[in-house]
N, C-alpha and C positions, 0 to 999 in steps of 0.2 A: 461575467456580470458587468465588468467595466465596459466591455465592447457593446453592451446593450444600453449604456447610458447611466449605469449605476456608479455613484461615488462611494468609495469603500474606505472604512476605517478598519484595519486589521489588528487585532490584539492577540499576541501569542507569547510563548515562553521566551525567556531571555537567551537560551542557548542557541547557537547556530549562526549562520551567515545570512545577511539580508539579501533578498532576491529583488531584481529589478522588475517592479510591477507598476507601470504607468497608471496614474489615476488612483493609486492606493496610498493612504497614509498608514505607516506601520508603527505600532506601539508594542514595546517589549517590556516584560517584567524583569526584575533582576535575575541574572543567570544562575546564581547559586552554584557556581562551578566547583566550589570546594567540596560539594557533596557528590561529585562525580557526574557522568553523563546520564541523561534520561534514557532508559532502556525500554524495549518493547514490552507491552503488557502492563497490568496494574502494578503499582508500587507505592511505597510510602513517600518516595521522592516526588512522584507525580502528584500525589495528594497535596504535598507542600506547595508545589508549583501552582496547583489549581486554586489554592487559597490566595496566592498573589494575583492570579488572573481575576478572581472574584473581586478583589479590592480595586484593581485597575478598571475593571468593567463598570463598577458602580461610579467611579470617578468620571469615566467617559460619559456615562448616561446622565450624570448630573450636569455636565458641561454642554452636552449636545442633544439635539432632538433627532432621534433616529426613526425612520419609517419602519424598518424591520431589523431584526437581529438574526443572524445566521450562526447557529450554535452547533459546535462539533462535539460529538461524543458526550462525556460527562458534563461538559460546560452547559448542556441544556438544562440540567437540574437547577442551576442558579438562574439561568435566563427565564425559566418558567416562573420562578418566584418573583422576578423583577418585572415581568410582563405587565401585570395589572397596575403596578406603580408608575411605570414610565409609558404605558400605552403604546407599545410597539407590537408589530406582528412578529411571530416567531417561526423560523424555519429550522427544523431539527435535522441536522446532517448526521444520520445514523450509520456509522461505518462498521458497527458490530453490535451484538447484544451484550451489554455490559455485565449482566448476571452470568452469562456464559463465559465471558472472559475471566471472571473471578475463579471459575471452576477449571477452565482449560489451562490457565497459567498457574494453577495450584496456589493461588494467592491466599485463599482461605477455605476452610471447610465449615465455617460458621453458617448454619442455616439462617440465623437471624440476619446476618449481614447480606447474604444472598437474597433473602426475601425482601429486605429493604430496597436493594437495587432493582428487584423485579417490580416493586410498587412504584418506585421513582420512574422507571422506564415506561411503565404503563401509563402513568400520569402524563408524561411528556408526549407519548403518542396520542393521547386523548386531547391535550390542550394545544398542541402545535397547530399553526395555521397551514403549514405544509411540512411534509416529511420526505426526506431524500434518503434512499438506500442505494448501496453500491453493488449488490449482486442479487440474482433471482431468489436464492433461498432466504436471504435477509428480507427481501421484499415480501415474500410469502408470510414470514413471521410478523412483519409490521402490519400488513393489510388485514390479517386475521384478527388483529387486536385494535384496529382503528375504528372509531365510530363512523367515520366518513372516508372510505378508501379512495375517493376521487381526489383527496388531498395528498395522495402518495405519488412519488415520482422515482422511478428507477433510473439513476444516472451512474453508469459504470465508469470508473476512473481510467479511461482509455486514451486520454490525450497525451501525445508524445512530444509536446513542445520542449525545446531545449531550455534548461534552467540557466538564466542569466543572473549572475551575482551583481549586486549593486556596487560593491566595493571590491577591490583586490583582496582575495582571501588571505587571512593570516596563516602562518605555518600550522599545519595540522598533521597528525600521523598519516592521513590519507595522502595529502599532497606531498609529504616528504618521502613516502615509501618508494622504493625502487619498483618500477613496473616489472611484473612477472616476465621472465624470459622463457617463452614457450616455443618449442621447436616448430618450424614452419613446414617441415616435410612429414608430419605425422597427423592422422585424423584427430581433430580436436573436439572433445566433448566438454561443454561449458555449463556449469551451474553458477548463477549469479543471484544472490538473495541473502536473507538473514540465515543465521545458523541455529535458530530455535529448534527445540526437539521435534516439533510437528513437521518440520521441513523434510524429514526422512533422510538426512545425510548419512546416517549409519547404513541405510539400505543402499544408497548410491555407492558408497565406498566399497561395500562388499560386492555389489553387482559389477562394479568396474573391475575388481580383482577377478571375478569369474569371467567377464568379457575378455580379459587379456589372454585367457587360455585359447581363445579362438582368434583374437585380434591383437597380437603382441605389440603391434606398432601404434595402437591407440594411446592417446594422451588425454588426461583429465585435468581441467582447470576449475577450481572452486573459488569463487570470489565472494567476499562479504564477511560478516561476522565481527564480533568484538575480539580483542587480542587473546583473552583466555579461551574463547570458543575456537579461535583459529588454532591455538596450540593443541586443544583436545582433538579436533578433527584431523590435524596433521599427524598426531600420534596414532590415531586410528588408521590412517592411511599407511603409516610405517608398519604397523602390526600386520597389515594385509600384504606387505611386501611391495608396496607401490613407490618406494623411493626411486626417483629418476623417471617415473611414469605419471606423476601426479604432483601438482602444485596447489597447496591450500594457501591462498592469499587473503589478506585482510580486505578492508574496504578500499576502493579505488575511486578516483574522480569519475564522474558520469561519462565523459568523453572516452576514457580508457575502457570502461565497461562496454560501451557501445562498439568500440573498435574491435574488442575481442569477440563480441557477438557476431560481427560481420566476418571475422576470420574462422568462426566455428564451423565444424562439419555438422554437428548436432547440438541442440539445446536440450536440457533436461529440467523437469520439475518433479522431484521424487516425493513430494509431500505425502504423508501417510494418514492424515486425518484432518478434519476441519470442514467447514461449510462456506467460509468466505472465499471468493475468488482471489487468488494471488494477483496483485496488480501487475506483476511482471508478465503475466500471460498475454496481455494486450500487446505489449511490445514484442513478445515472442511471435505472436500471430503476424505482426507487420514486418518481421525481420527478413523474410525470405529464406529462413533456415528451418529445417524440419525439427519439430518439437516432440520429445518423448515425455509423456506425463502419466501419472498414475490415475487409474480409473476410480476416483473418489468424487464425492459431491462438489468439493472445492473446484475441481476441474471440469466435471461433466456438465455443470450448468452453463458453461460457455463452450467447451471443447466437445468434439465428437470424432469418430473414426475417419471422417472425411477431411478434417483439418489438422489432425495430429495423430501420433501413434500412441494410443492409449494402452496401458498395461496394468496388470494387477500390482498392488503395492507390496511386492515381494522382491527378494534378491533375484530370483530366477526370472520374474516378470520384467524387471528393469533391464537385466542383462540381455534378455532376448529382444526387447524393444530397441535398445541401443544398437544391438547387432543389426537388426532390420533397418534402422535408420542409416547405417553406414553402408550396407551392401545391397539393399533393394532399391535400385535407382528409380524404377517406375513408381514405387510407393512414395519415395521422397518427393518426386515431382508432383504427384497427386495431392499430397497433404499440404505442400507449400502453396500450390495454386488455390486450394480450397481455403487455406488460412488467409491469404491475401484478399480473396473475394469476400470472406466473412468480415474481415476487419473493415474494409472500405464500405460494406453495406450497413453494418450495425454499430461500429465503434470508431468511426472517423471523427475528426475534429468538427466537421459540419453537423454530424448527428449529435455530438455532445453539445454543441452550441444550441441546437434546437431544443434539446431537453432542458437546458438552463433557462432559456427564454420562456418555456412553458411554466416554470416555477414563478418567474417574474410576472407573467401575465396573471396568474392566480393571485399573487400578492397585490397587484395593481387593482384588481376587481374589488378587493376588500378595503382599499385605502380611502379614507374620507377626504383627504386633502389632495388636490390636483397638482402635485409637485412635478417639475420637469424631470427630476431624477430621484432615485432612492438613495439613501445612505444606509450602509450596513456596518455593523460591528460584528466581527467574526471572532469567536473565542476558540482558538486552535489548541488542542490538547497534545500536540506533538511539536517538537522543536524543528527549526529549519536548519539544515546542515549543508555542507559543501558537496559531499559525494553522494551519488545516487546509485545504489546497486540493488535495492530491493523494495518491496511494497510495505514491509513491516518496520524498516529502520526509521530512525529520525532523520532520514535523508530526503524526505518528501518535500517538494516545494510548497510554499504557501498556496492555498487555493481560496 
């Protein structure tokens, strides 16, 4: 947006490190660090942070005149209420269906609360001047419920720009951790992402144990996860007899994760359920390394058999797919070539920029005042952190 002449005020949670974003004024709420880190999915802590975001948002709107507000996830509920009072246009950045999140993360079984979120989400889709979704399945859900689907824009988070921190980062568990020592003379299978249950790491660990019956020299590196999750997955690997053949590491800095990606023989995405495309898929497509992924909607709305090795979300399916990625050189070359072509055609930075400009063009058509640039206040519902290993963690750069 800044590259298109937009002046941006960014409001986000207090946790995390500031990213170098020229043309952006950053506002943070208190970090509330004594309550612990903000985790993936709905939580009472996020609700508390959202209250602070709401107060800061009102203060900003009272002091500034904004042409439009770009509201991310649940922040749209507040923005929709403030829209008629402050007369801004509203862009709803819909990264997920929030009622579905309440169920998928087992946050609540209350039909009353789920129904409330369904009504709020529907009202936001109806009242927003533009709606952005990040994957085809979410786009379908939004379009089916919008009174004017021409206001919908599918913008998949495929930009691979390096995250540049504004200040030298303070010491963190990620930056202090010793880089995993991975043998260079063994085929490396790499998983990098969150350790949430839907990621299918239990399948991956069991599949790798089975793979070693045919490929005893293979080595598995698993990057990401919170400390307790790392301990749990590490214990699972030990139960499968993988000591010395698998390292379960925690979060690592972005440059370390990317270095291991380039060293890998194969990449894996073993997710066993869900409909949102994992953001890591776009980087995996552009990596030049063959990707083994499960044949579920999360993957197949972007991936196909020409750009990846798709397998059933089972232990046997993953083991066979990884074996093929290691030993079928013709298949490796075909899927890598297909993946690179697909990324440059549909998901490159240029394609992303065109999609963003199309949103700005729509907003400009409905704006009554001929300002030379827009000003946007963006309510981010995720913290900004130092290390980037996954699409679900709080390691995402501000957007």
